Each structure stands twice: as structure tokens, then as C-alpha cells.
N, C-alpha and C positions, 0 to 999 in steps of 0.2 A: 503425465505428471501425477495423476491421481483422480479420485472420485470426488466430485463436488455436488453438494446438495444446496439448493437455493430456496430460501424462504422469503417471498417477495409479494407485496400487495399489488403492484402494477404489472400486468401480464406483458405489456409492451417493453418495459424496462427489463423484465426478466428474460424476454426473448433476446434482446440485445446483449445482456450479460451472459446468457448461455452461449451466444455466438463468440463472444470474446474468450470465454473459457475454452471452448472447443479449439479456437485458433491458437491458444496457448498450450494445447496438448492435454487438457483435462477432459475427463469423461463426466458429463453432467447426467446424473441418473434420476434426480428428483427435482421437481419444481412444485412447491406447496404455497398456498396462499393462506394457510391457517397454522397456528402454532400448536394445535392440539396434539399433533404427533411430532415428537422431537426428531432429530436426525437419527438415521440408522447407524448401526455399528460399522458399516462398511464405508462411511464417509471419511475422506481424507482432509476435507475442508468444508466448512459451512459458511454460506453467505446469507446474511439476514438483514432485513429491513426492520428497524425498531418499531415502526408503526404497525407492523403486522401483529405483534404480540401485545401491544398496548401496556396495560398495567402488569401483565405477566412477563414483560420483557426481561427483567432481571433474573427471574427464575429460569426462563427459556435459555438465556445466555449462559447461565451457570451450567445447566444440563448439557447444552451443545458443546461447551468448552471441555466437558469431561470426555466427549467423544472425539473431537477434532479441533484444530485451530479455527478461529472464527474471524471473519471479516464483516464489519458492519457497513451498510450503505447509509448515507446520510444526506439530507437536503441542506442542512446548515451545520457546518462544523463548529457548533457551540462549544467553547472550551470546557464548560461544566459538564455537558453531556459526554464529551469525549473522555474526560477524566473518569466519569462514572462507568462508561463502557470498559475502559482500561481496568478500573478497580474490580469490575465484575468478571474480568478474564478475557475480554476480546483481545485479539492479536493486532487489530488495526481497524481503520475506518477509511472509506473513500467517498468523496462527494459524488452524488448521483449524476451531476452535470460535468464531471471531469472528462478530460480528453481520453480517448481509448488507450493511448500509451500509458497514461497515469493509472487507469484501472488495471491494465495488464501488469504493470509494475507491482501494484498492490497485491494482485492475485499471486504472482510469483513469490513475492517476499513472504506473505503469510503461509503459502504452501510449503515453503522451505523452512518454516519454523521461526521466521523473523517477525518483527513488528513493522507496521506501516501506518503512520498517522499523518493527517493533513497538515499543511503549513498553517501556522497561527494566523489569525486575522490581523490586518493592519491596524494601526492606531485608531483609525476612524471606524473600525469595526467591519470594514469591507473584506471580502475574501474573493479571490479569483479562482473559481472552481476549475478552470481549465489550466491553471498554472502547473507546469510539470513538477512532480515531486521526485526527488532522487531516491533510487533504491538503496537498500542497506549497504550493498557493496560500493555503489557510487559514492555514498557518504563517507565510507572508509577511505576510498581513494582520494577524495577531496580533502579529508582530514590529513592524510599523509602529505599531500601537496602543500597544505597550509603550514606544515612543519618544515618545508623547504627541501623535501626529498626529491630525488630524480625518479624517473619512471623505473629505472633498474632497481633503485632502493625500495620503491613502493612494491615492486614485484616480489623482491626477496622478503620484505616484511609481511606481506599478505599471503605469501606462498602461492603466487600465480605467475604466469608468464608475463614478460614485458609486453608482448603483443596484446595480451588481455588488458593490461593496464592502459595501453594506447587506445584500445577500443572503448574502455570506460571513459577515458578523458574526452574522446570525441563525442560520446553520448552526453556527457556532462556539459560540454561546450554548446552542443546543439540545444539541449533542454534549457540551459540558462542564457542562451544567445550571447555567448562570449566568443570574441574573435581570436584571441591568441593566449599563449601561456601566461603572459603578464596579467591579462585581465582575469584569467582563471585563478592565478595565485592571489591577486588582490582581492577578488571576491571571497576566496576561501579564508584569507587572513582577516578581512574586515568583519565579516559576520557570517560564518559558515552556517550557523543554525537558522538564520533567517532565510536562507536559500532553500532549506530542506522542507 
């Protein structure tokens, strides 16, 4: 899928992240623990830990974004920090404790030029870092279902096959732990954005 460069403070996390990238078809060419050198021109995606750059993070992020899409790894998806990452040009963020499936979804979404942001915190401020986050395409399918469209209509609207829609629906049901079409439709209509 492309060349990934990882800027990370924790070698153990970087190793795991590298393995996930390779399993998703990426070529990981660089792991750096210092922001002194920015990403190379051959990077197709940059993954960065904000702690690595400290006060220089904004400048690093701006420079990295000029080279390739950027995915930020975060310990706590603080809404203010996420908004600042987005303002500075990051394409997404993923919680460091997220499930492997969630991290893989984030990698694919950002690599394909999309955005990927963690679910907002609950009213009590808690966040479930392992809670599956829907991919951009899964959100599109769920949005179409919320409009009451059939799988065939969703396929025509999104320009994909009905089989592909069926696959997305199965993945959405699995991620959100929904049993049937009625539960899926209800979840989509009630509050689609809180599920994402």
C-alpha cells in the first residue's frame, strides 16, 4: 500500500505498529525516535507520537503533512488536542491502546487519503480505547442505511457491488455488536455519529 515512516518514542509500541503496518501491506522504511530529521520524500504516510517532538510538534506536523498524510498516535484522545492536530493538518489519530483492528482501519483510511478520528469521550469523560471505530466507507454505508436504503440502493449510490455492501454491513454489525438489520438501522438512525 505504500511506504510508512514511524516517529515514535516507545520502541516496543513502534515494533508492534511496524508489524501491523506490514500485515496491512505497507513497507516500513524508517523508525525514528527523534524529530530532528523530518520524513523523507519517499514517505506515503507518516505515523507520529506527539510526545516525540514536544514543543516542536506543531512545526514537525506541518512539515510532515507537506510530504505525506499523517496519523497521530495518542494516549488520551483529548478533544482540544485532537482539534489542534486536525488544525495543523493531521489526517487522523488513533489511541495507542486501541484494538489491532482499529489501528489497521486507521492506517488504511489515512493511507487512502481519508480522515480517521477517535470516538468522542462519553459524558463522564471516559473513553474506551479498544472500542472499534468505523472506517470511512463503513460510515458511508451506515449513513445510507440510516436513510432507509436497501443494500442494492446503497451499492448503486456508492458505486460498489452489492456483495461489497453486504461485507461492510457484516463488519459494521460485528464491530458494533449488532444482531440484525433492525438493530443496525435503529443504531444508524438514533445516533450514527456517536457510534463512529
